[in-house]
C-alpha positions in Angstrom: 23.3 -5.4 -25.4 20.7 -2.7 -25.4 21.7 -0.3 -23.1 19.5 2.1 -20.7 21.5 4.9 -18.6 24.6 3.0 -19.2 23.0 -0.3 -18.1 21.5 -2.7 -19.5 18.0 -2.7 -20.6 15.8 -4.1 -17.6 14.3 -7.3 -18.8 10.5 -7.3 -18.3 9.1 -10.2 -16.2 5.8 -10.9 -15.5 4.2 -13.4 -12.3 1.7 -15.6 -13.3 -0.1 -17.1 -10.5 -3.6 -18.6 -9.6 -5.0 -21.3 -7.0 -4.6 -25.3 -7.3 -6.4 -26.0 -10.0 -7.6 -22.8 -11.7 -5.9 -23.9 -14.9 -2.9 -21.6 -15.0 -0.6 -24.8 -17.0 -3.4 -25.1 -19.6 -2.8 -21.2 -20.0 0.7 -21.2 -19.9 1.2 -24.2 -22.3 -1.1 -21.8 -25.0 1.1 -19.0 -24.4 4.2 -21.0 -25.2 2.5 -21.8 -28.9 2.7 -17.9 -29.8 5.5 -17.2 -31.8 5.9 -13.9 -29.8 6.9 -16.1 -26.9 9.6 -17.8 -28.9 12.6 -15.8 -26.5 11.2 -16.1 -23.2 12.0 -17.7 -20.1 9.3 -19.6 -18.0 10.3 -20.4 -14.6 7.8 -22.8 -12.8 8.2 -24.7 -9.1 8.3 -27.8 -9.9 8.4 -28.9 -13.4 7.0 -31.9 -13.0 3.8 -30.9 -12.4 3.7 -29.0 -15.5 2.7 -30.7 -18.7 4.9 -29.1 -21.2 5.9 -32.7 -22.8 4.9 -32.0 -26.2 7.3 -28.9 -26.3 10.2 -30.2 -24.8 13.1 -30.3 -27.4 16.3 -30.9 -25.2 17.8 -30.1 -21.6 20.3 -27.5 -21.6 21.2 -28.2 -17.9 20.0 -30.0 -14.9 17.8 -27.7 -14.5 17.0 -25.7 -17.5 14.8 -27.0 -20.5 14.8 -25.8 -24.0 11.4 -25.9 -25.2 10.1 -26.1 -28.6 8.9 -22.6 -29.8 12.5 -21.2 -28.5 11.8 -20.6 -25.0 13.7 -21.5 -21.6 12.0 -23.7 -18.7 14.0 -23.0 -15.7 12.7 -25.5 -13.2 12.7 -23.5 -9.2 13.3 -26.4 -6.7 15.5 -24.1 -4.5 15.7 -20.4 -4.1 13.8 -18.0 -6.5 16.4 -15.6 -6.7 19.6 -17.9 -7.2 17.6 -19.1 -10.4 17.3 -15.4 -11.6 20.9 -15.1 -11.1 22.1 -17.8 -13.0 19.9 -17.5 -15.7 21.6 -13.7 -15.8 24.5 -14.7 -15.8 24.3 -17.9 -18.8 22.6 -15.3 -20.6 25.7 -12.7 -20.2 28.5 -14.9 -20.6 26.8 -16.1 -23.8 25.9 -19.8 -22.6 22.5 -19.5 -23.2 20.3 -17.3 -26.2 19.4 -13.8 -24.6 15.9 -14.1 -23.6 13.8 -11.0 -24.1 11.5 -11.6 -21.2 10.3 -14.1 -18.4 7.5 -15.3 -17.0 7.5 -16.9 -13.3 4.5 -19.2 -12.7 4.3 -20.0 -9.2 2.4 -22.6 -7.2 -1.0 -22.7 -6.4 -0.7 -22.1 -2.6 2.0 -19.2 -3.1 1.2 -16.1 -1.3 2.6 -13.4 -4.7 3.6 -10.8 -2.2 6.5 -12.3 -1.0 7.5 -13.1 -4.4 7.3 -9.7 -5.9 9.2 -8.4 -2.9 11.4 -10.9 -3.5 12.0 -9.3 -7.2 12.0 -5.8 -6.2 14.4 -6.2 -3.2 17.2 -7.3 -4.5 19.9 -4.8 -5.1 20.9 -6.2 -8.7 18.0 -8.0 -9.4 15.6 -4.6 -9.2 18.3 -3.3 -11.7 18.1 -6.2 -14.4 14.3 -7.0 -14.1 10.9 -4.8 -14.2 7.8 -5.7 -13.2 5.5 -6.2 -16.2 2.5 -7.4 -14.3 0.8 -10.0 -12.2 -1.8 -12.4 -13.9 -3.8 -14.1 -11.9 -6.2 -17.3 -13.2 -9.3 -17.8 -11.2 -11.1 -20.8 -11.4 -15.0 -19.5 -12.5 -16.4 -23.4 -11.1 -14.5 -23.0 -7.8 -13.5 -19.6 -7.5 -16.3 -17.9 -4.7 -15.7 -21.3 -2.4 -12.0 -21.0 -3.0 -11.8 -17.2 -2.3 -14.0 -18.2 1.2 -11.5 -21.0 2.1 -8.2 -19.7 1.1 -6.8 -16.6 2.2 -3.8 -17.3 -0.1 -6.5 -17.0 -3.2 -7.7 -13.8 -2.0 -4.2 -12.3 -2.1 -3.7 -13.9 -5.5 -6.5 -11.6 -6.8 -5.8 -8.8 -5.0 -2.5 -8.0 -6.3 -3.1 -8.8 -9.9 -3.1 -6.7 -12.8 -5.4 -9.3 -15.0 -7.7 -11.8 -13.7 -8.0 -14.3 -16.3 -11.3 -16.4 -15.4 -10.9 -20.1 -16.7 -14.1 -22.9 -16.9 -16.7 -20.3 -17.8 -18.4 -22.8 -19.2 -18.9 -25.3 -16.7 -20.0 -22.8 -13.9 -23.7 -22.2 -15.0 -24.5 -19.0 -13.5 -21.5 -18.9 -11.0 -19.0 -16.8 -12.8 -21.3 -13.6 -12.7 -21.2 -14.0 -9.2 -17.6 -14.2 -9.5 -16.8 -11.4 -11.8 -18.7 -9.4 -9.5 -16.8 -10.3 -6.2 -13.4 -9.9 -8.1 -14.3 -6.1 -9.4 -15.1 -5.6 -5.5 -11.7 -7.1 -4.6 -9.4 -5.7 -6.9 -11.2 -2.9 -9.3 -7.9 -1.7 -10.9 -8.1 -5.3 -12.3 -8.9 -5.9 -16.3 -10.8 -8.7 -16.2 -10.1 -11.4 -18.8 -11.1 -14.7 -20.2 -8.7 -17.7 -20.7 -8.5 -17.4 -24.3 -7.0 -13.5 -23.9 -3.8 -13.3 -26.2 -0.5 -13.4 -25.4 0.0 -9.8 -26.2 -2.5 -8.6 -23.4 -1.3 -10.5 -21.2 2.5 -10.0 -21.2 2.1 -6.6 -22.9 2.1 -3.5 -20.2 3.8 -0.3 -19.6 7.0 -1.6 -20.4 7.0 -3.6 -24.0 9.2 -4.9 -25.6 8.6 -2.3 -28.8 10.2 0.2 -26.1 6.5 2.5 -26.1 4.4 2.6 -22.9 1.0 1.2 -22.9 -1.7 3.0 -21.9 -1.8 4.5 -18.2 -5.0 5.0 -17.3 -5.4 1.0 -18.5 -2.4 -0.3 -16.3 -3.8 2.0 -13.2 -6.9 0.7 -13.5 -8.4 4.5 -13.6 -11.4 3.2 -15.8 -12.5 0.7 -12.6 -11.0 2.3 -9.8 -11.5 6.2 -10.1 -11.9 7.5 -6.9 -14.9 9.9 -5.3 -13.5 13.2 -3.4 -13.5 11.0 0.0 -11.1 8.6 -2.3 -13.6 5.9 -1.7 -14.2 3.8 -5.0 -17.2 4.3 -6.4 -18.2 1.0 -6.8 -17.4 0.4 -3.2 -20.4 2.6 -2.2 -22.2 -0.4 -0.4 -19.3 -2.3 0.6 -17.4 -2.8 3.5 -20.1 -4.5 6.3 -17.6 -6.7 7.4 -17.0 -10.5 7.9 -20.9 -11.2 8.3 -24.0 -11.2 6.4 -25.0 -7.5 5.9 -29.3 -7.3 7.2 -29.9 -5.3 3.7 -28.8 -8.2 1.9 -30.1 -11.6 1.6 -27.1 -13.5 -0.5 -26.2 -16.9 -0.4 -22.8 -15.3 1.7 -21.4 -12.2 1.9 -19.5 -11.1 -1.2 -17.7 -8.7 0.6 -16.5 -10.5 3.3 -12.8 -9.7 2.4 -13.1 -6.6 1.2 -13.1 -5.4 4.6 -9.2 -6.0 5.3 -8.1 -5.8 1.3 -9.3 -2.0 -0.3 -7.8 -0.8 -3.4 -8.2 3.2 -3.7 -6.3 5.9 -5.6 -4.5 9.3 -4.3 -4.3 11.5 -7.3 -2.8 15.1 -7.3 -3.3 17.5 -10.0 -0.3 19.4 -9.7 3.4 18.4 -10.0 4.5 16.7 -6.6 7.8 17.8 -5.0 10.4 15.1 -5.2 11.5 15.3 -1.5 7.9 15.4 -0.4 6.8 12.6 -2.5 10.0 10.2 -0.9 9.0 11.2 2.5 5.4 9.9 1.9 6.9 6.8 0.6 9.0 6.3 3.2 6.4 6.9 5.9 4.1 4.4 4.1 6.2 1.7 4.2 8.4 2.0 6.8 5.1 2.1 9.3 2.7 0.0 7.7 4.8 -2.3 4.7 3.4 -5.5 5.8 -0.4 -4.0 5.0 0.9 -2.8 1.8 0.1 -5.5 -1.2 0.8 -3.3 -4.0 1.6 0.0 -4.8 2.1 1.3 -9.1 2.0 4.7 -9.8 2.9 7.5 -12.4 4.3 10.5 -11.1 4.6 14.1 -12.2 7.7 15.4 -10.4 7.8 19.6 -9.7 11.4 19.4 -10.9 10.9 17.7 -14.2 7.1 17.6 -14.5 7.5 16.8 -18.3 9.1 13.5 -17.5 7.1 10.8 -15.2 8.4 8.8 -13.2 6.8 5.2 -12.5 7.0 3.6 -9.1 6.1 -0.1 -8.6 5.8 -1.3 -4.4 5.5 -4.4 -2.8 5.5 -3.6 0.9 8.2 -2.9 2.8 10.4 -2.2 -0.5 10.0 0.5 -3.6 11.2 -0.2 -6.9 14.1 2.1 -8.1 12.0 4.4 -9.8 12.1 4.9 -14.0 11.4 8.5 -15.6 9.8 7.8 -18.9 11.0 10.2 -21.5 7.5 11.8 -22.2 4.0 11.3 -20.9 2.0 8.3 -22.7 -1.0 9.8 -23.3 -2.6 13.8 -22.4 -3.3 12.7 -18.5 -0.8 14.7 -16.9 -2.1 13.7 -13.3 0.0 12.4 -10.9 -1.8 8.8 -10.0 -0.9 6.1 -7.7 -2.7 2.9 -6.8 -2.7 1.0 -3.8 -4.1 -2.7 -2.5 -3.7 -2.8 1.3 -4.8 -5.0 3.8 -6.1 -3.5 7.0 -5.5 0.1 6.3 -8.0 2.7 6.2 -7.5 4.4 2.9 -8.9 7.9 4.6 -6.0 8.0 6.9 -3.2 7.3 4.0 -5.0 10.3 2.4 -5.3 12.4 5.1 -0.7 11.8 4.4 -0.5 12.2 1.0 -2.6 15.7 1.4 -0.5 16.7 4.3 2.8 16.2 2.3 1.3 17.7 -0.6 0.4 20.9 1.4 -3.1 20.8 1.5 -4.2 18.9 4.6 -7.8 17.9 5.2 -7.8 16.7 8.9 -10.8 15.2 10.5 -12.3 12.4 12.3 -10.2 11.0 15.4 -6.6 11.2 14.5 -7.1 14.9 13.1 -5.2 16.3 15.9 -2.1 14.2 15.8 -2.2 14.8 12.2 -2.7 18.4 12.3 0.6 19.1 15.1 2.2 16.5 12.5 1.5 14.8 9.3 4.3 12.2 10.4 2.2 10.9 13.2 1.3 7.3 13.3 -2.6 6.9 15.3 -1.8 3.7 17.1 -4.0 0.4 15.6 
């Protein structure tokens, strides 16, 4: 099998999530008819809930189905980690056809953060699989009310790399309001319609052709570029809390969730010392891990600036960094995207600046951080 640094080349893995009734099954059925997915393993939580009957050919074993396109569908009734380990054993032993990609379809009520955490925290699976992206399906008819009523739906949208809006033709004017709300909640995500091509959804930084995708797109830089204070330009009027803001006469406050969940960028124009970067990651994940919903980025290390390092993180765990052979575009800056809950971006920026030797201390925590950049303020 292909090797990377003496080990098997990691298998790209995509997480497909979305709230109940959003249209994940319809999207998955369409994707599976694309010949490009003929060597894909699809993992679903309960096979009986998925309408794939027209694609079935034969049962491989009790929990594995061979689909008409040649994909495998592994039904997860137990532990996801155990299912992935079993798939790898069968693949390595030649008991099933070697697959090139895995798609995990979560239940509608799933919080994707623990799933991502499990994928990158496991010492073996983190070597054999590489998170390619999170695709979240959102129902245009009920999307706003679902975000109002279900925290799981908010988390699903917040951690997405791609948001797929379904049922637009049934929703009247609702899609525009929902799209604006999703852009506030996750400005770095790409917003697509239900007919999005498979290669768009399942491409990404680690494509099967071995080439890196556009990093600006992967990092959401076009939509979430920070100003000099680290705030999103399109968040200028956001984050007024959970109630109605006096200056707005909306039916409801579209930013009611955004006061808790934020996405922002950290950027460095100069290469980053590796020890400083590792200490920064250790500090953020150890002190604020539960609040770190997602971290991803491309970093120029001072000891090897011509070969950027790709990082993925969820909560307390950061995936083993991957070094690319070369920069995929002309932009050589280090760029990190963080999606956080109840964590002040300005505080994280001050820590980042302190580790890079460019402290910009202000506010109530100034004294503590000036004396000790590792200090963590209360709250």
